[in-house]
ChimeraX commands (.cxc) that place a marker at each C-alpha (Angstrom):
marker #1 position 2.38,30.35,-87.18 radius 0.5
marker #1 position 5.18,29.11,-88.40 radius 0.5
marker #1 position 8.09,28.17,-85.97 radius 0.5
marker #1 position 9.95,31.65,-87.13 radius 0.5
marker #1 position 7.85,33.46,-86.45 radius 0.5
marker #1 position 6.94,32.37,-82.86 radius 0.5
marker #1 position 10.64,32.77,-82.31 radius 0.5
marker #1 position 10.71,36.51,-82.82 radius 0.5
marker #1 position 7.60,37.02,-80.39 radius 0.5
marker #1 position 9.16,35.13,-77.93 radius 0.5
marker #1 position 11.95,36.46,-78.38 radius 0.5
marker #1 position 10.45,40.26,-78.29 radius 0.5
marker #1 position 8.56,39.43,-75.23 radius 0.5
marker #1 position 12.08,38.15,-73.62 radius 0.5
marker #1 position 13.14,41.21,-74.50 radius 0.5
marker #1 position 10.57,43.45,-73.22 radius 0.5
marker #1 position 11.26,41.77,-69.36 radius 0.5
marker #1 position 14.56,41.88,-70.09 radius 0.5
marker #1 position 14.62,45.13,-70.44 radius 0.5
marker #1 position 12.73,46.24,-67.13 radius 0.5
marker #1 position 14.85,44.12,-65.49 radius 0.5
marker #1 position 17.77,45.35,-67.21 radius 0.5
marker #1 position 16.81,48.37,-65.50 radius 0.5
marker #1 position 16.94,47.70,-61.85 radius 0.5
marker #1 position 19.59,45.47,-62.63 radius 0.5
marker #1 position 21.62,48.52,-64.11 radius 0.5
marker #1 position 20.86,50.56,-60.81 radius 0.5
marker #1 position 21.58,48.11,-58.90 radius 0.5
marker #1 position 25.07,47.84,-60.46 radius 0.5
marker #1 position 25.82,51.28,-60.52 radius 0.5
marker #1 position 25.11,51.32,-56.77 radius 0.5
marker #1 position 27.40,48.87,-56.26 radius 0.5
marker #1 position 30.45,50.59,-57.85 radius 0.5
marker #1 position 29.63,54.18,-57.04 radius 0.5
marker #1 position 30.14,51.96,-53.33 radius 0.5
marker #1 position 32.61,49.87,-54.26 radius 0.5
marker #1 position 34.21,53.55,-55.97 radius 0.5
marker #1 position 34.03,55.04,-52.91 radius 0.5
marker #1 position 35.54,52.13,-51.26 radius 0.5
marker #1 position 38.57,51.92,-53.22 radius 0.5
marker #1 position 39.59,55.34,-52.55 radius 0.5
marker #1 position 39.01,55.43,-49.13 radius 0.5
marker #1 position 41.35,52.06,-48.65 radius 0.5
marker #1 position 43.95,53.77,-51.08 radius 0.5
marker #1 position 44.40,56.90,-49.16 radius 0.5
marker #1 position 44.61,54.74,-45.79 radius 0.5
marker #1 position 47.54,53.22,-47.47 radius 0.5
marker #1 position 49.35,56.19,-48.25 radius 0.5
marker #1 position 48.46,57.52,-44.77 radius 0.5
marker #1 position 50.45,54.67,-43.55 radius 0.5
marker #1 position 53.13,54.66,-46.20 radius 0.5
marker #1 position 53.30,58.25,-45.28 radius 0.5
marker #1 position 53.29,57.54,-41.67 radius 0.5
marker #1 position 56.20,54.56,-41.89 radius 0.5
marker #1 position 58.33,57.45,-43.66 radius 0.5
marker #1 position 57.88,59.63,-41.06 radius 0.5
marker #1 position 58.93,56.79,-38.40 radius 0.5
marker #1 position 62.42,55.40,-39.98 radius 0.5
marker #1 position 63.67,59.20,-40.42 radius 0.5
marker #1 position 62.88,59.33,-36.29 radius 0.5
marker #1 position 64.35,56.24,-35.96 radius 0.5
marker #1 position 67.55,57.41,-37.73 radius 0.5
marker #1 position 67.66,60.76,-36.20 radius 0.5
marker #1 position 67.69,58.64,-33.02 radius 0.5
marker #1 position 70.07,55.74,-34.27 radius 0.5
marker #1 position 72.72,58.74,-35.15 radius 0.5
marker #1 position 72.49,60.10,-32.05 radius 0.5
marker #1 position 72.90,57.53,-30.09 radius 0.5
marker #1 position 75.82,56.24,-31.72 radius 0.5
marker #1 position 77.58,59.89,-31.37 radius 0.5
marker #1 position 76.54,58.82,-27.69 radius 0.5
marker #1 position 78.48,55.93,-28.37 radius 0.5
marker #1 position 81.41,57.50,-29.54 radius 0.5
marker #1 position 81.22,59.92,-26.68 radius 0.5
marker #1 position 81.22,57.39,-24.32 radius 0.5
marker #1 position 83.98,55.22,-25.66 radius 0.5
marker #1 position 86.20,58.72,-25.68 radius 0.5
marker #1 position 85.52,59.60,-21.88 radius 0.5
marker #1 position 86.11,55.47,-21.31 radius 0.5
marker #1 position 89.56,55.72,-22.90 radius 0.5
marker #1 position 90.29,59.20,-20.86 radius 0.5
marker #1 position 88.79,57.52,-17.66 radius 0.5
marker #1 position 91.21,54.32,-18.20 radius 0.5
marker #1 position 93.89,57.10,-18.97 radius 0.5
marker #1 position 93.19,58.82,-15.53 radius 0.5
marker #1 position 93.04,55.20,-13.54 radius 0.5
marker #1 position 96.26,54.44,-14.98 radius 0.5
marker #1 position 98.17,57.07,-14.55 radius 0.5
marker #1 position 97.05,57.53,-10.86 radius 0.5
marker #1 position 97.24,53.44,-9.93 radius 0.5
marker #1 position 101.17,54.29,-12.00 radius 0.5
marker #1 position 101.79,57.48,-9.45 radius 0.5
marker #1 position 101.16,55.16,-6.56 radius 0.5
marker #1 position 103.25,52.27,-7.42 radius 0.5
marker #1 position 100.58,49.51,-8.09 radius 0.5
marker #1 position 101.66,47.26,-11.10 radius 0.5
marker #1 position 99.31,46.42,-13.82 radius 0.5
marker #1 position 98.87,42.89,-12.80 radius 0.5
marker #1 position 98.54,43.77,-9.23 radius 0.5
marker #1 position 94.66,43.25,-7.96 radius 0.5
marker #1 position 94.40,44.88,-4.61 radius 0.5
marker #1 position 90.47,44.29,-2.70 radius 0.5
marker #1 position 89.51,48.14,-2.42 radius 0.5
marker #1 position 86.04,48.28,-1.57 radius 0.5
marker #1 position 83.88,49.31,0.75 radius 0.5
marker #1 position 82.87,48.41,3.94 radius 0.5
marker #1 position 79.11,47.16,2.82 radius 0.5
marker #1 position 79.97,47.40,-1.29 radius 0.5
marker #1 position 81.31,44.32,-2.57 radius 0.5
marker #1 position 83.55,45.53,-6.11 radius 0.5
marker #1 position 81.55,44.61,-9.68 radius 0.5
marker #1 position 84.10,43.54,-12.12 radius 0.5
marker #1 position 83.12,46.13,-15.30 radius 0.5
marker #1 position 85.65,46.14,-18.37 radius 0.5
marker #1 position 88.50,46.33,-17.60 radius 0.5
marker #1 position 88.53,47.63,-14.39 radius 0.5
marker #1 position 87.40,47.52,-10.88 radius 0.5
marker #1 position 83.98,49.70,-9.73 radius 0.5
marker #1 position 82.31,49.75,-6.92 radius 0.5
marker #1 position 79.17,50.10,-6.94 radius 0.5
marker #1 position 78.80,53.34,-5.84 radius 0.5
marker #1 position 80.98,54.71,-9.19 radius 0.5
marker #1 position 83.96,54.64,-7.19 radius 0.5
marker #1 position 87.00,53.63,-9.27 radius 0.5
marker #1 position 88.89,51.48,-7.20 radius 0.5
marker #1 position 91.58,49.29,-8.63 radius 0.5
marker #1 position 92.54,48.10,-12.42 radius 0.5
marker #1 position 91.52,44.25,-13.08 radius 0.5
marker link #1:1,2 radius 0.2
marker link #1:2,3 radius 0.2
marker link #1:3,4 radius 0.2
marker link #1:4,5 radius 0.2
marker link #1:5,6 radius 0.2
marker link #1:6,7 radius 0.2
marker link #1:7,8 radius 0.2
marker link #1:8,9 radius 0.2
marker link #1:9,10 radius 0.2
marker link #1:10,11 radius 0.2
marker link #1:11,12 radius 0.2
marker link #1:12,13 radius 0.2
marker link #1:13,14 radius 0.2
marker link #1:14,15 radius 0.2
marker link #1:15,16 radius 0.2
marker link #1:16,17 radius 0.2
marker link #1:17,18 radius 0.2
marker link #1:18,19 radius 0.2
marker link #1:19,20 radius 0.2
marker link #1:20,21 radius 0.2
marker link #1:21,22 radius 0.2
marker link #1:22,23 radius 0.2
marker link #1:23,24 radius 0.2
marker link #1:24,25 radius 0.2
marker link #1:25,26 radius 0.2
marker link #1:26,27 radius 0.2
marker link #1:27,28 radius 0.2
marker link #1:28,29 radius 0.2
marker link #1:29,30 radius 0.2
marker link #1:30,31 radius 0.2
marker link #1:31,32 radius 0.2
marker link #1:32,33 radius 0.2
marker link #1:33,34 radius 0.2
marker link #1:34,35 radius 0.2
marker link #1:35,36 radius 0.2
marker link #1:36,37 radius 0.2
marker link #1:37,38 radius 0.2
marker link #1:38,39 radius 0.2
marker link #1:39,40 radius 0.2
marker link #1:40,41 radius 0.2
marker link #1:41,42 radius 0.2
marker link #1:42,43 radius 0.2
marker link #1:43,44 radius 0.2
marker link #1:44,45 radius 0.2
marker link #1:45,46 radius 0.2
marker link #1:46,47 radius 0.2
marker link #1:47,48 radius 0.2
marker link #1:48,49 radius 0.2
marker link #1:49,50 radius 0.2
marker link #1:50,51 radius 0.2
marker link #1:51,52 radius 0.2
marker link #1:52,53 radius 0.2
marker link #1:53,54 radius 0.2
marker link #1:54,55 radius 0.2
marker link #1:55,56 radius 0.2
marker link #1:56,57 radius 0.2
marker link #1:57,58 radius 0.2
marker link #1:58,59 radius 0.2
marker link #1:59,60 radius 0.2
marker link #1:60,61 radius 0.2
marker link #1:61,62 radius 0.2
marker link #1:62,63 radius 0.2
marker link #1:63,64 radius 0.2
marker link #1:64,65 radius 0.2
marker link #1:65,66 radius 0.2
marker link #1:66,67 radius 0.2
marker link #1:67,68 radius 0.2
marker link #1:68,69 radius 0.2
marker link #1:69,70 radius 0.2
marker link #1:70,71 radius 0.2
marker link #1:71,72 radius 0.2
marker link #1:72,73 radius 0.2
marker link #1:73,74 radius 0.2
marker link #1:74,75 radius 0.2
marker link #1:75,76 radius 0.2
marker link #1:76,77 radius 0.2
marker link #1:77,78 radius 0.2
marker link #1:78,79 radius 0.2
marker link #1:79,80 radius 0.2
marker link #1:80,81 radius 0.2
marker link #1:81,82 radius 0.2
marker link #1:82,83 radius 0.2
marker link #1:83,84 radius 0.2
marker link #1:84,85 radius 0.2
marker link #1:85,86 radius 0.2
marker link #1:86,87 radius 0.2
marker link #1:87,88 radius 0.2
marker link #1:88,89 radius 0.2
marker link #1:89,90 radius 0.2
marker link #1:90,91 radius 0.2
marker link #1:91,92 radius 0.2
marker link #1:92,93 radius 0.2
marker link #1:93,94 radius 0.2
marker link #1:94,95 radius 0.2
marker link #1:95,96 radius 0.2
marker link #1:96,97 radius 0.2
marker link #1:97,98 radius 0.2
marker link #1:98,99 radius 0.2
marker link #1:99,100 radius 0.2
marker link #1:100,101 radius 0.2
marker link #1:101,102 radius 0.2
marker link #1:102,103 radius 0.2
marker link #1:103,104 radius 0.2
marker link #1:104,105 radius 0.2
marker link #1:105,106 radius 0.2
marker link #1:106,107 radius 0.2
marker link #1:107,108 radius 0.2
marker link #1:108,109 radius 0.2
marker link #1:109,110 radius 0.2
marker link #1:110,111 radius 0.2
marker link #1:111,112 radius 0.2
marker link #1:112,113 radius 0.2
marker link #1:113,114 radius 0.2
marker link #1:114,115 radius 0.2
marker link #1:115,116 radius 0.2
marker link #1:116,117 radius 0.2
marker link #1:117,118 radius 0.2
marker link #1:118,119 radius 0.2
marker link #1:119,120 radius 0.2
marker link #1:120,121 radius 0.2
marker link #1:121,122 radius 0.2
marker link #1:122,123 radius 0.2
marker link #1:123,124 radius 0.2
marker link #1:124,125 radius 0.2
marker link #1:125,126 radius 0.2
marker link #1:126,127 radius 0.2
marker link #1:127,128 radius 0.2
view
């Protein structure tokens, strides 16, 4: 046989055996692709779910932060009112701002809080 004829015959043989291998390879490949497609869909759905949960958490925390800021404003106003009340009461009693009488209950030591002395049981006793 001439060399070209032998090459064609060999190529034909390789082609026949490759087509049977190719069919099983195609089936394996298709199964792998199908499994991968399912995994990708599942992964993307999980990612979307995490993004939704994160957005919901951000909204909840923003609302909570707004409520806390409002509470801070309310407490600051209450503090100003109580300080004014305390100062006016001290002025009526004739206590000067610089006077610091140690007014405490017998069993409790005063606690310094901001610009006033407060007993542990929350009785306002004098200015600092």
